[in-house]
C-alpha positions as CSV (number, residue, x, y, z in Angstrom):
1,L,-187.7,49.7,-17.1
2,Q,-185.2,48.4,-14.7
3,K,-182.9,47.5,-17.5
4,L,-183.3,51.4,-18.7
5,K,-182.7,52.6,-15.3
6,E,-179.4,50.8,-15.0
7,M,-178.5,51.7,-18.3
8,F,-179.2,55.5,-17.3
9,I,-176.9,55.2,-14.1
10,S,-174.1,53.8,-15.8
11,K,-174.4,56.3,-18.6
12,F,-175.2,59.6,-16.5
13,G,-173.8,58.4,-13.1
14,S,-177.2,59.4,-11.3
15,A,-180.7,57.6,-11.3
16,P,-183.4,59.0,-13.9
17,K,-186.2,61.4,-12.0
18,F,-189.2,60.3,-14.4
19,Y,-190.0,58.5,-17.3
20,A,-192.3,59.3,-20.4
21,R,-193.7,57.1,-23.1
22,A,-195.4,57.5,-26.4
23,P,-196.9,55.0,-28.2
24,G,-196.8,54.1,-32.2
25,R,-200.4,54.1,-34.1
26,V,-201.6,51.7,-36.7
27,N,-204.2,53.8,-39.0
28,L,-206.8,51.2,-39.8
29,I,-208.3,53.4,-42.4
30,G,-208.0,57.2,-43.8
31,E,-204.6,57.2,-45.5
32,H,-203.1,60.6,-46.5
33,I,-206.2,62.4,-45.6
34,D,-205.3,63.9,-42.4
35,Y,-203.5,66.9,-44.2
36,C,-206.5,67.4,-46.4
37,G,-208.4,68.4,-43.2
38,Y,-210.5,64.6,-43.3
39,A,-211.1,62.5,-40.1
40,V,-209.0,59.2,-39.7
41,L,-209.5,56.3,-37.7
42,P,-206.0,54.9,-36.0
43,M,-205.4,53.3,-33.0
44,A,-202.1,53.3,-30.8
45,I,-200.1,49.9,-30.7
46,E,-198.5,48.7,-27.8
47,Q,-195.3,49.2,-29.1
48,D,-193.7,52.8,-27.7
49,I,-191.0,55.3,-27.2
50,L,-189.8,55.2,-23.5
51,I,-187.4,57.9,-22.2
52,A,-185.8,58.2,-18.8
53,V,-185.1,61.8,-17.9
54,E,-183.1,63.5,-15.3
55,P,-183.5,67.5,-15.3
56,V,-179.8,69.1,-14.5
57,Q,-178.5,72.4,-13.1
58,T,-176.3,73.2,-16.7
59,Q,-178.1,74.2,-19.9
60,V,-177.3,71.3,-22.0
61,V,-179.5,68.6,-23.3
62,Q,-177.5,65.3,-23.4
63,L,-179.3,62.4,-25.7
64,A,-178.5,58.8,-25.6
65,N,-180.0,55.7,-27.1
66,T,-180.4,52.2,-25.8
67,N,-179.5,51.0,-29.6
68,S,-175.7,51.6,-30.0
69,S,-176.3,52.2,-33.7
70,Y,-178.2,55.5,-32.6
71,L,-175.2,57.9,-31.6
72,D,-175.1,60.1,-28.5
73,F,-176.0,63.7,-28.9
74,S,-175.8,67.0,-27.0
75,T,-176.3,70.7,-27.2
76,S,-177.2,73.8,-25.7
77,V,-180.9,74.3,-24.9
78,N,-180.7,77.7,-25.8
79,N,-179.6,76.8,-29.6
80,I,-181.5,74.4,-30.7
81,Q,-180.4,73.6,-34.5
82,I,-182.8,71.4,-36.7
83,N,-181.2,70.0,-39.5
84,K,-183.8,69.0,-42.3
85,T,-181.0,67.4,-44.8
86,K,-180.4,64.4,-42.9
87,P,-183.4,63.3,-40.2
88,Q,-181.4,61.7,-37.8
89,W,-183.1,60.5,-34.3
90,H,-181.9,63.0,-32.3
91,N,-183.6,66.0,-34.8
92,Y,-187.0,64.4,-34.0
93,F,-186.5,64.8,-29.9
94,L,-185.4,68.3,-31.1
95,C,-188.5,69.3,-32.6
96,G,-190.7,68.4,-29.6
97,L,-188.2,70.6,-27.1
98,K,-188.4,73.3,-29.4
99,G,-192.2,73.1,-29.6
100,I,-192.7,73.4,-25.9
101,Q,-190.1,75.9,-25.7
102,E,-191.7,78.5,-28.4
103,H,-195.2,77.3,-26.9
104,F,-194.4,78.9,-23.6
105,G,-191.4,81.3,-24.4
106,L,-189.1,79.7,-22.4
107,N,-185.8,82.0,-22.0
108,N,-183.7,79.5,-19.8
109,P,-185.0,76.0,-20.2
110,T,-184.3,73.3,-18.2
111,G,-181.2,71.0,-19.2
112,M,-181.9,67.3,-19.2
113,N,-180.0,64.0,-19.3
114,C,-182.2,61.6,-21.3
115,L,-181.7,58.2,-22.2
116,L,-184.1,56.5,-25.0
117,D,-185.3,53.3,-25.9
118,G,-188.1,52.3,-28.4
119,T,-189.6,49.1,-29.5
120,I,-191.8,50.7,-32.5
121,P,-190.0,49.3,-35.7
122,P,-188.1,52.4,-37.4
123,S,-189.4,53.8,-40.9
124,S,-192.3,51.1,-40.9
125,G,-194.7,53.7,-41.1
126,L,-196.2,53.1,-37.5
127,S,-195.2,56.4,-36.6
128,S,-191.8,56.0,-34.7
129,S,-190.6,59.6,-35.5
130,S,-193.8,61.3,-34.4
131,A,-193.9,59.3,-31.1
132,L,-190.6,60.2,-30.5
133,V,-191.4,63.9,-31.2
134,C,-194.4,63.6,-28.7
135,C,-192.3,62.1,-26.1
136,A,-190.0,65.0,-26.3
137,G,-192.4,67.6,-26.0
138,L,-193.7,65.5,-22.9
139,V,-190.6,65.4,-21.3
140,T,-189.7,69.1,-22.0
141,L,-192.9,70.2,-20.4
142,R,-192.6,68.0,-17.4
143,A,-188.9,68.9,-16.8
144,N,-189.6,72.9,-16.7
145,G,-192.7,72.2,-14.6
146,K,-195.4,73.4,-17.2
147,T,-198.6,71.9,-17.8
148,L,-200.7,71.5,-21.4
149,S,-204.1,69.5,-22.2
150,K,-203.5,66.3,-24.3
151,V,-205.1,68.3,-27.2
152,E,-202.7,71.2,-27.0
153,L,-200.1,68.9,-26.8
154,A,-200.9,66.8,-29.8
155,E,-201.4,70.5,-31.6
156,I,-198.0,71.5,-30.8
157,C,-196.2,68.5,-31.7
158,T,-197.9,68.6,-34.6
159,K,-196.6,72.0,-35.7
160,S,-193.1,71.1,-34.3
161,E,-192.4,68.0,-36.2
162,R,-192.7,70.4,-39.6
163,Y,-189.3,71.7,-38.3
164,I,-187.7,68.7,-39.8
165,G,-189.7,69.2,-43.3
166,T,-192.5,66.7,-43.1
167,E,-196.0,68.5,-44.0
168,G,-198.0,66.3,-41.6
169,G,-201.7,66.3,-40.9
170,G,-201.6,65.6,-37.1
171,M,-203.0,62.0,-37.0
172,D,-200.0,60.6,-35.7
173,Q,-199.6,63.1,-32.8
174,S,-203.4,63.2,-31.8
175,I,-203.8,59.5,-31.5
176,S,-200.4,59.1,-29.5
177,F,-201.7,61.8,-27.0
178,L,-205.4,60.8,-27.1
179,A,-205.5,56.9,-27.4
180,E,-207.2,55.0,-25.0
181,E,-206.7,51.3,-24.3
182,G,-209.3,48.9,-25.7
183,T,-210.7,51.3,-28.2
184,A,-209.5,53.1,-31.7
185,K,-210.5,56.7,-32.3
186,L,-211.8,58.9,-34.9
187,I,-209.9,62.0,-35.1
188,E,-211.3,65.1,-36.4
189,F,-209.8,68.3,-37.3
190,S,-210.0,72.2,-36.6
191,P,-211.1,71.8,-33.9
192,L,-209.1,68.6,-32.9
193,R,-211.8,66.0,-31.3
194,A,-211.4,62.1,-30.5
195,T,-214.3,60.2,-30.7
196,D,-214.3,56.2,-29.6
197,V,-214.6,53.8,-32.3
198,R,-215.1,50.1,-30.9
199,L,-213.7,47.4,-32.9
200,P,-216.4,44.4,-33.7
201,S,-215.4,41.2,-31.5
202,G,-214.4,38.2,-33.3
203,A,-211.4,39.7,-35.4
204,T,-207.8,40.6,-34.6
205,F,-205.7,43.5,-36.2
206,V,-202.2,42.1,-37.3
207,I,-199.4,44.1,-38.6
208,A,-196.9,42.9,-41.0
209,N,-194.0,44.9,-41.8
210,S,-192.8,44.7,-45.7
211,C,-189.3,45.5,-44.6
212,V,-188.9,48.2,-47.2
213,E,-187.9,51.1,-45.3
214,M,-189.4,54.7,-46.1
215,N,-188.3,57.9,-44.5
216,K,-190.7,60.0,-44.7
217,A,-188.8,63.2,-44.2
218,A,-186.0,62.0,-46.4
219,T,-187.7,61.6,-49.6
220,S,-190.0,64.2,-51.8
221,H,-193.0,61.7,-52.3
222,Y,-194.8,62.5,-49.2
223,N,-194.8,66.2,-49.8
224,I,-195.1,66.3,-53.5
225,R,-198.7,64.5,-52.8
226,V,-199.4,67.3,-50.0
227,M,-198.8,69.7,-52.9
228,E,-201.1,67.8,-55.5
229,C,-204.0,68.1,-53.0
230,R,-203.4,71.9,-52.4
231,L,-203.2,72.3,-56.0
232,A,-206.4,70.4,-56.8
233,T,-207.9,72.4,-53.8
234,K,-207.4,75.6,-55.9
235,L,-208.5,74.3,-59.2
236,L,-211.7,73.2,-58.2
237,S,-212.3,76.4,-55.9
238,K,-211.6,78.6,-59.1
239,S,-213.9,76.4,-61.2
240,K,-217.0,76.8,-58.6
241,G,-216.1,80.5,-58.2
242,L,-215.0,80.3,-54.7
243,E,-211.9,82.2,-53.3
244,W,-209.6,79.9,-54.3
245,K,-206.4,82.1,-53.1
246,K,-207.8,81.5,-49.7
247,M,-208.3,77.7,-50.0
248,L,-205.9,75.0,-48.9
249,R,-207.2,71.9,-48.1
250,L,-209.9,69.5,-50.1
251,H,-211.9,69.6,-47.1
252,D,-212.4,73.4,-47.4
253,V,-214.0,73.2,-50.8
254,Q,-216.7,71.0,-49.8
255,T,-217.3,72.8,-46.7
256,K,-217.7,76.1,-48.7
257,L,-219.7,74.6,-51.5
258,G,-222.0,72.5,-48.6
259,V,-222.3,69.1,-50.7
260,S,-221.7,65.4,-49.9
261,L,-218.4,63.4,-50.3
262,E,-220.2,62.1,-53.1
263,E,-220.9,65.1,-55.0
264,M,-217.5,66.1,-54.3
265,L,-216.0,63.1,-56.3
266,T,-218.8,64.0,-59.3
267,I,-217.6,67.6,-59.3
268,V,-213.5,66.0,-59.3
269,E,-214.8,64.0,-62.5
270,E,-216.1,67.2,-64.3
271,V,-213.5,69.3,-63.6
272,L,-209.9,67.4,-63.6
273,H,-208.5,65.5,-66.4
274,P,-207.0,62.5,-65.4
275,E,-203.7,63.3,-67.3
276,P,-201.2,65.0,-65.4
277,Y,-201.2,68.5,-65.3
278,S,-197.8,71.0,-66.4
279,T,-196.9,73.9,-64.2
280,E,-198.2,76.1,-67.5
281,E,-201.4,74.6,-67.5
282,I,-202.2,75.2,-63.7
283,C,-201.1,78.7,-64.0
284,K,-203.5,79.1,-67.0
285,C,-206.1,77.5,-65.2
286,L,-205.8,79.9,-62.4
287,G,-204.6,82.9,-64.6
288,I,-201.6,83.7,-62.6
289,S,-197.7,83.9,-63.9
290,L,-195.4,80.8,-63.4
291,E,-193.5,83.4,-61.1
292,E,-196.5,83.7,-58.6
293,L,-196.9,79.8,-58.8
294,H,-193.4,79.3,-57.8
295,S,-193.7,82.0,-54.9
296,Q,-197.0,82.0,-53.6
297,I,-198.1,78.5,-53.8
298,L,-195.3,76.1,-54.3
299,S,-193.4,75.2,-51.2
300,Q,-189.5,75.3,-51.0
301,N,-188.9,71.8,-51.8
302,M,-191.5,71.5,-54.9
303,Q,-189.6,74.4,-57.1
304,D,-188.2,71.8,-59.6
305,V,-191.3,69.4,-59.7
306,S,-193.0,69.9,-63.5
307,T,-196.0,67.7,-63.3
308,F,-198.7,67.0,-60.9
309,K,-201.6,64.4,-60.8
310,L,-204.5,66.1,-59.5
311,H,-207.6,64.0,-60.6
312,Q,-206.2,60.9,-58.9
313,R,-205.1,62.6,-55.8
314,A,-208.5,64.2,-55.2
315,K,-210.4,61.3,-55.9
316,H,-208.4,59.0,-53.5
317,V,-208.9,61.9,-50.9
318,Y,-212.8,61.9,-51.3
319,S,-213.4,58.5,-51.4
320,E,-211.1,57.9,-48.8
321,A,-212.9,60.3,-46.6
322,A,-216.3,58.5,-47.4
323,R,-214.6,55.1,-46.1
324,V,-213.6,56.4,-42.7
325,L,-217.2,57.4,-42.1
326,E,-218.5,54.3,-42.9
327,F,-216.1,52.2,-41.1
328,R,-217.2,54.2,-38.1
329,K,-220.9,53.7,-38.8
330,I,-220.5,50.2,-39.2
331,C,-218.5,49.9,-35.9
332,S,-221.4,51.7,-34.2
333,E,-224.0,49.8,-35.6
334,A,-222.4,46.4,-35.6
335,P,-224.3,44.5,-38.2
336,A,-224.1,40.7,-38.4
337,N,-221.7,40.9,-41.2
338,A,-220.0,43.6,-40.0
339,L,-216.4,42.1,-40.5
340,Q,-216.9,41.6,-44.4
341,L,-218.1,45.3,-44.6
342,L,-215.1,46.5,-42.7
343,G,-212.8,44.1,-44.8
344,E,-214.2,45.1,-47.9
345,L,-213.6,48.9,-47.0
346,M,-209.9,48.0,-46.1
347,R,-209.5,46.3,-49.6
348,Q,-210.8,49.3,-51.4
349,S,-208.6,51.8,-49.6
350,H,-205.6,49.6,-50.4
351,I,-206.6,49.8,-54.1
352,S,-207.1,53.3,-54.0
353,C,-203.7,53.9,-52.4
354,R,-202.1,51.8,-54.9
355,E,-203.6,53.2,-57.7
356,M,-204.8,57.0,-57.3
357,Y,-202.5,58.1,-55.0
358,E,-199.5,55.7,-55.8
359,C,-198.1,55.6,-52.3
360,S,-198.0,51.6,-52.2
361,C,-194.8,49.3,-53.6
362,P,-194.3,46.0,-55.2
363,E,-193.9,44.3,-51.6
364,L,-196.7,46.1,-50.2
365,D,-198.8,44.6,-52.6
366,R,-197.5,41.4,-52.4
367,L,-197.9,41.3,-48.5
368,V,-201.4,42.5,-48.7
369,D,-202.3,39.6,-51.3
370,I,-200.5,36.9,-49.1
371,C,-202.5,38.1,-46.0
372,L,-205.7,37.9,-48.0
373,Q,-205.0,34.7,-49.2
374,F,-204.1,33.1,-45.9
375,G,-207.6,34.3,-44.4
376,A,-207.3,38.0,-43.5
377,I,-211.1,39.7,-44.0
378,G,-209.4,42.9,-45.2
379,S,-205.6,44.2,-45.6
380,R,-204.2,47.5,-46.7
381,L,-200.9,50.0,-46.3
382,T,-200.9,51.7,-43.2
383,G,-198.9,54.7,-42.9
384,A,-197.2,57.0,-45.7
385,G,-196.7,53.7,-47.8
386,W,-193.8,53.3,-50.1
387,G,-192.7,50.8,-48.1
388,G,-193.4,50.0,-44.2
389,C,-196.5,48.1,-42.9
390,T,-199.4,46.7,-43.6
391,V,-202.6,46.2,-41.6
392,S,-204.8,43.1,-41.7
393,M,-208.3,42.2,-39.9
394,V,-208.2,38.6,-39.3
395,P,-210.6,36.3,-37.4
396,T,-209.4,35.7,-34.0
397,D,-209.8,31.9,-34.1
398,K,-207.6,31.7,-37.3
399,L,-205.1,34.0,-36.1
400,N,-202.4,31.5,-35.2
401,T,-202.2,29.7,-38.5
402,F,-202.6,33.0,-40.1
403,L,-199.4,34.1,-38.7
404,K,-197.3,30.9,-39.8
405,N,-198.8,31.0,-43.2
406,V,-197.7,34.6,-43.6
407,K,-194.3,34.3,-42.0
408,K,-193.4,31.4,-44.4
409,A,-195.1,32.9,-47.5
410,Y,-193.5,36.5,-47.0
411,Y,-190.4,36.4,-44.5
412,Q,-188.8,32.9,-45.2
413,T,-188.4,33.4,-48.7
414,D,-185.7,35.7,-48.5
415,G,-182.7,35.5,-46.4
416,Q,-182.8,39.9,-45.6
417,S,-186.4,39.6,-44.3
418,L,-185.7,36.5,-41.9
419,A,-183.4,38.7,-39.7
420,A,-186.3,41.1,-39.3
421,E,-189.1,38.8,-38.9
422,N,-189.1,38.9,-35.1
423,N,-190.6,42.1,-34.5
424,S,-192.0,41.9,-38.1
425,L,-195.4,40.4,-37.6
426,F,-197.7,40.9,-34.7
427,A,-201.3,40.9,-33.7
428,T,-202.0,44.2,-31.7
429,K,-204.7,45.7,-29.3
430,P,-205.6,49.2,-29.2
431,G,-203.3,50.8,-26.5
432,R,-203.0,53.7,-24.2
433,G,-201.9,57.1,-25.0
434,A,-198.9,58.8,-23.9
435,L,-197.8,59.8,-20.2
436,V,-195.2,60.4,-18.0
437,F,-194.6,58.5,-14.7
438,V,-192.2,58.4,-11.5
439,E,-191.0,55.1,-10.5
440,A,-192.9,53.7,-7.4
């Protein structure tokens, strides 16, 4: 903090008035289901984004970063332009800023000088971009003398991150604000609420970065999955005689039918075939024209996609949603073999992400195998996938040998990874959520 303060003074010529921090997160189980309406089970990590702030009289926001590879940026607060085509770091800050401005209808918001520091590895699936959006929202709120509850902040930041083109579901922003030290959270949506999930003793969670970067907003993979889930929702709804035009999320289908997740899996098997669906076939199933599909259902960035895998995506979502509830149940009942049961759920989750959702990659699969080989009870990809990190549950008494062996097997076999190794493999405990503080 002292170093950040000194850098701020040398950059802007005066001292910061306050600081805001927002943590990254690791999702223990429940991948790619938040945007389908299902509960997830993340925890905040100790790594975070920290911003030093000085409100100023001019209507200008000046952004600087302690990492010199991120360029300075400044803009008028009354004319926020967010460039979707290039997801640069300052655009994530602008998402949070714009979200708060629009929520309060601020006409002449306060200008600010901000210096940002971060310890979350970027593009690693640990939610560095959402932490930045949340931190910027908090900064803007404070600088303009406004207040909101943590739940309201999480909801505004979820919406505002969509300015950059990511169709996220709200897990990252919710855990960033609602996290508490020492506990993971079951996060449920509409309405947003968070419940403590006490993790069993005797195990430690270890994050390992595959060193394959995946930038969510820059790729269409993520948004295609969101759309495949939406189309699966519509086909399932139509086959069951529901008002399919109003149905957007797989959770809505289950709610409307009033059946269990297991029954939904049976319905998926009956209604959707495993072969990919062409846009023509989707139109035929729904009884609409290609023109209607393009204008009413597919988003702008999906107009060129011609085939969609609906069976696999729906199967992943309903089975993963069931694994989340099972994980939470095991944590609360704490049977003698709790760690083994949780580990098995993590393994199943990874297999489903790899085979049904196809959001893994060879490096992640290799890393999961290495972690299991060296004593992890469970291991899986975490975050969007296609690169980024794995999370493993390791018996605490085997932690040091585990770290040593994984380091050797994955990171020391390839020169490029060696450089990244220092912050690529670490044990983590559930950390606390976002906050603002003024120096003592």
